[in-house]
N, C-alpha and C positions, 0 to 999 in steps of 0.2 A: 504494500500500500504506500501512498505518498505520506511519509511520516518521518519527521526528523525530531530527535529528542531535544527539547528545549529545557531551560532551567526549571520551569514549573513542572514539566513531566518528570525530569530527573528527581525533583523534590518528592513527587508522589511515588515514584519507584522506590526511593530510599525509605520513605516513611512507611510504605507497605510492609517492609520487613519487620520492624518492631511491632507494628499493628498486628500482623499475623502471629508473631511470637506471643503477644499479650492475649489475643483471642484464643489461641491454642491452650495457653496456660489456664485461662479462666474456664474454658470448656472442660478440660481435664479435671480441674479442681471441683467443678460442679458435679461431674460424674462421680468423683470420690464421695462427695457430700451426699448425693442421692443413694449411693450404694451402702454406705456405712452409717449414715445418720437418719435416712428416711425410709429406705427399702425395708420391708418386713421379712424378706427371705432370710433364713438363718445364715450367719457368717461362718463358713467352714475354716477359712484361713484369715487370721487377723493381720492387718497391714496398717502400720502407722502412717500418718500423713507425711512425716519426714521421709520414710522409706519410699513412699509413693512419689514424693516430690523429686527424689534423686533419679528415679526411673524416667519421670517426665522430662527433666532437664537434659537427660541423655537422648531421649527420643525426639524432642523438638527440633534440634538442628538437622536430623535426618529427614524430618517431614518438610522443613523449609527447603532442603535440597531437592526433594521431589517436586515442590512447588516451582522451584527455579527451572528444573528440567522440563516441566510442563508449560513453561512460558508465562508463568503467573507474575513475573517481575518485569514485564514489559507493559506497564500500566498505560492504557490508552483510552481516551474518552470514547472512541468508536467501538470499544468492546462493550457489549451489552451485559447487564447484570446476570441474565440467564446464562450467557456464554461463560462468564466468570464462575458461576455456580457449578456448571458441568465440569470445568477444569478442576475446581476445588474438590468436588466429590470424587473425581477420578484419582486425584493425587492422594487424598486421605484413604480411599479404598485400597490403593496400592500399598500404602503404609500398613493398613490393617492386614492385608494378605501376608506381608512380611512377618508381622507379629504372630499370625496364625501358624505360619510355617515354623517359626522359632518355638512356638508353644508346643507344636507337635513333637519336636525333638527333645524338648526340655519342659516338662509340665510344671516344674518348680520355678521356672523363670518369672511367671506372673501368676499369682494365686487366684485371680478373679477374672473369669471370662465375661461376666456380665458388665463389669466396669469397662472392659475393652469395647464392648458393643455400645454402651452409653457414650463413651468418649468419641467413638466414631461418629455418632449422630450429632452430638453437641459441637464437635470441632467443625463439621461441615456447616452447621447453622451459624456458629459464632464467627467463623472466618468469612463466610458469605455476608454476614451482617457488617463486619468491618470493611470489607471490600465495597459493599453497597454504599456505605457512608462516604468512603473515599471517592468513588465514582460520582456521587451526587455533588460533593463539594467541588470536584474538578469540573464537572459540567456547568455548575453554577458560575464558576470563575470564567469559563469559556463564553458563557452567555453574556457576561459583562465585558468581554473583550480581552481578558487576561490569559496569556499563554497560547493564543492562536498562532498558527503557522501562516506567515505571509507567503502567498502563492501567486505565481504568474501562470496563466493558462495560455497555451498556444493552440488556437482553434482554427478551423477552416471556414469555408463559406457558410456551412450549416451550423446552427446552434447546437452545441453538444449538451445532452441532458445532465452530464456530470456537473456542469456549471450551475444549473438550476438546483441540483441536489445539494451542492455545497452552500449556496446562498440561503436556501430555505431551512437548512439544518445546522444551527450554530454549534451543537454539541459535537459535530464532526471535527471541530477544532481548526478550521481554516478561514483565512481572510483573503479574498481574491484582490490582489493589488492591481492587476491589469489583466485584460483579456485581449490578446493581440494575435495577429496573423503572422505567419512566417514571411520574412523579407530578407533581402541581402544585408540590411543594416540592423538586423535583430540583435546582433552581438552588442553593438554600441547602445541600443535602447535598453537592453536588460542590464548591462553594466551600469548605466546611469541610474536606473531604478534601484539597483542593488546599493549604490552609494547613498541614495536618498532614503530608501525604505528598509534596507537590510533584508533582502529577500531570503526566505528559508528554502523554498522549493519551487521547482518549475514542473508543470505537467503538460506533456506533449499529447494533446487530445485530438490532433488532426491526423487521422490514420491514413490520409492520402499523401503524406510527405514522402519523398524519396529517401533512400538509404543515406545518401550523401548529406541531405539536409538534416536528417535526424542525428547522424553522427556529429554534425557541426554543433547541434544543440547539446549533445553529450559532452563534447570537448569544452564548450563554453561553460557548462555547469561545473564540470570538474575543476576548471581553472579559476572559477569564481567562488568555489566552495559551496555551491548550491546543490541540493538534492535533486537529481533528475528522475522523473517518473513518466511513464507513458502508458497509454491504453494499448493492450497487446494486439499486435498485428505484425510488426516487423521488429528487427533488432533482438530477436529472442536469444541469440547466442553471443551478444556483445560482451557480457560478463558472466562468469560462473557464479559470482556472489550476488544472487538476487533474492528478493523477498516478494511474495505474492499475497495480497490481501484485497479488501474491498473498501470502497467509499460508498456508503449507502448500499445500493445493489449493483454497483459497477465494479468489475474486476480491474485492478491496477497492479502494475509491476514496478518495483523500485530497484534501481541499481545503486549499490553502495560501493564507493571507491576506496573506502578505508574502514577497517574494523574499529578505528578509534572514535567510537560514538557510543551513546547510551552508557551502559555499565563500564565499558572500556574507559570512557572519559572520567567516570567516577573513580575507578581504581587508580588511574594515572594521577588524578588530582590528589587523592589520599597519599600516594607515594611522594608527590611533590611537596605537600605540606609537611609530612613527617621528616623527610630528608632536609628540607630547607630550615626547619626549626632546629634540627640537630646540627646542621652546618653553621648556622648563626651562633649557636651556643658554643660549639667546639672551636670555631675560629675567631671568637670575639677578642681574644688576646692579640691575634694577628692584625685585627682592624686597628687597634691602638698603636701597635708597633709599626705597621706599614704607614700609618698616618704621620707618625713622628719622623720616619725616615724620609718621606716625601717632602715634608716641610723643611727639614735640614738640608736636603739636596738642592732644591730650587724654589724660587719664589712662586707663589700662586696658591690656588685652592687645592685641597686634598683630593677632591673628587672632580672628575670630568663628566659632564652630562650633555646629552644630545638626543634629539627626537629620532626614535628608531621604531621599526615594526613594519607594517604594510599599509597599503592605501585604505584598507578597511579597519585596521586596528593598529594604532601607533601610541607610543607612550614616551615619557621622558626617561631615558636610559642612563644609569649611573655606573661608573667604574672608577677605580683609582687612577688618578692622572699619571700618565707615563710620558707626556710631552712637556716641553717648556710652555708655560702658560701663555706667553705672547705668540706662540707658534701653533697652538692647538687648533683643531677644526673650528671654524666660525670666525677666527680672527683674520683681519685683512692680510697680514703677512703670511699667516699659516695657510690660508687658501691659495695665495699666490705661489708659495712653494709647492703646495700639493698639485696645482695645475702643471707645474714643470715636471714634477715627479711622475705624474700620470702618463707622460709620454714614454716613461721607462717602465711601464706596467709589466710586472713579472708574469702576468697571466692574461690570457685572452678571455673576454667575457664581458657581461654587462656591468660588472663592478671591478674596482681596482684593488689589488694587493701590492703595496709598495715595499720593495726590498731595500734594506739598509737605509731606513728613513732617518735623515739627520735631525729631525725635530724631536726624536726620542731622547730622554735624559739617560744618564748612567743608571740611575735606580730604575728608570722605566724599562730599560733593556732586561734587567734582572726580573722585574715583575712580570713582563711579558713571557720570558722564558719559563718561569715557574708557574705562570697562570694566576699568580696572586692578585693581579690587577682585576681579575674577574670575580673576586669574592663577593662584592656587592650584589652580584646576580642572585644570590640566595634570597635577598630581599624582594626582588622582582618575581622570583618563583613563588614565594610565600603570598604575595599579593595577587597572584594569578595572571600576571602580565607575560610571564614566560613559563616554560616547563623545564624540568631537569634535562630531558632528552627531546631533541627536535632539530629542525633545520637551523642553520646559522642565522643569527639576527643581523639585519642590514640597516644602513642609513636610509632615511626616507627618499633622498635624492637617488640612491642606488635602486630603490624599488621602482622608481619611474622608468629606469632603463630595463628592468625585468619585464615590466608591463608592455614594453614595445614588442615582446615576443610571447605569443600565446602559450608556448610549451613550458615557460618558466613560472607562470602565474600560480600553478597548483601548489607550489611549495609554501604559499602563504595561507592555505586553508586551515592550517593548525598553528598552534603557538610556536614561536622560535624556542630553541633549546640552548642551555648552557653547554651541552655536549651533544654529540650525535655521530652517526656513521661517517659523515664527511669530516667533521672535526677530528674524529679518531684516526682516520686515514692520513690526515695532514700532520699528525704527530711524527710520522716516519717519512712522509712525502709532502713537504711544505709546498711544492710546486704542482700539487695535484691538479690536473686539467679541470677547467671549469665545468665542462660537460660531464665529467665523471662525478664531480661533486653533486650536480643536479640529479644524476641517475641514482646516487646513493640516497639523497633526500627523498626522491619519489619512491624508491624501494621501501624506505622506512614508513612513509605515509600509507602505502598500499598493503604492507605486511606487518603492521604494528602488533605487538603482543607484550604482555608483562615480562615474559621470558626475554624478549629482545631488549627491552628497556634495562632490565637487570644486567644483562650481558654487557651492554654499552657502558653502564655506570661502573661495573667492575673493571672492565677493560680500560676505562679512562683513568681510574685510580691507579691501576697497575702501571700504565704508561707514564703517569706523572711521577710515580715513585721510582721507577726503574730505568726509564729511557731518557736520553738527552734530547730535549725538544729544541728545535732550531730557534735561535733568537733573532733571526734576520727580519722577521715580520712583526 
């Protein structure tokens, strides 16, 4: 389906986990109360609530895992309450079957079969109640305009019923920003709308478009970080990673260019927060020491700051100053020297890497070689402006050069990183060709995983501790 996880949806996804935990706990406790405090049947095996509680706390994580495997943590407003109920019932029933099998092999594992049956019924009812409340709240927010996906429709000469379906049903979670026809200048139109409205998704609903035209839309969306969706007719094999769902009664196929979305984004953010806090605490003595060394070595501020990021997301970027203050980027003399040095660019590509830069101070060379000048990036990571792992961060004026070529735009669809595959390769190959760096960044975007992030982090630490990094740049 055409669905991109926004902050509000991520919030509901995350909240649903503790809500499910609470509902399962309450349901199981109620089953115990009915069996041992209300039920008139004789109790053959006495079981204290504390013993029962220990069993429940062991069982709940396994039940939550079954929920996850059954897709219950992809909370969407388009999922009806009845559909959620069926998934919950199926997951809880699967859990019950596991308990039954275990009970068959070990009858002393759980002394009461009746309490298992009551727990099964109560858990389905309680979890369904919790999910119903979440869905009602989410749909109420959507009806008020909060959390809707901004959508561009590409339609043909005939009015497509999906447009009417979306406009008449607010709980589907979409706001149509524009309904346009395909034209030769569609790229510039959508890009301009993306700058003004921050488009989330594009739906190609004109099934008469040719393959070349549709592929042009796919490339445009990938480069702009917009989710591409289309009504099935062509392009069925463009990507293996597809999801199929419905909007109302219309089948829709979604192409996903990176796994770094939804829960992947949550996990990556959690890792970023934990590591950045740890890094800021661990390296706090170095912040004071480096600051004093910079002040003793040359006149000027301790930190250098500059606008960096992409055309869709930029921020004031800080690092320890490594150049003479009067020759840093932004100063008249510094910019004049840079223009001269750009003619001696060590690499071909949209941006410049200057070799043997005379503007760098003695201490600056050491800070660059050891990467200590980049310690303030932990602050940007904690603030969510950067990630621990990702593509290299660039100056805004360099980004403009990237945007002159469509094949480079895609590296800006995720946050820049303090380290990454490209940065890692440049430890041993400072003159890594620009095209190879882009290939590494694109590979990371399309093949992200927690395992890959952990590998890059570990490899970066190892390289910093054991290898001599070139100080020429």
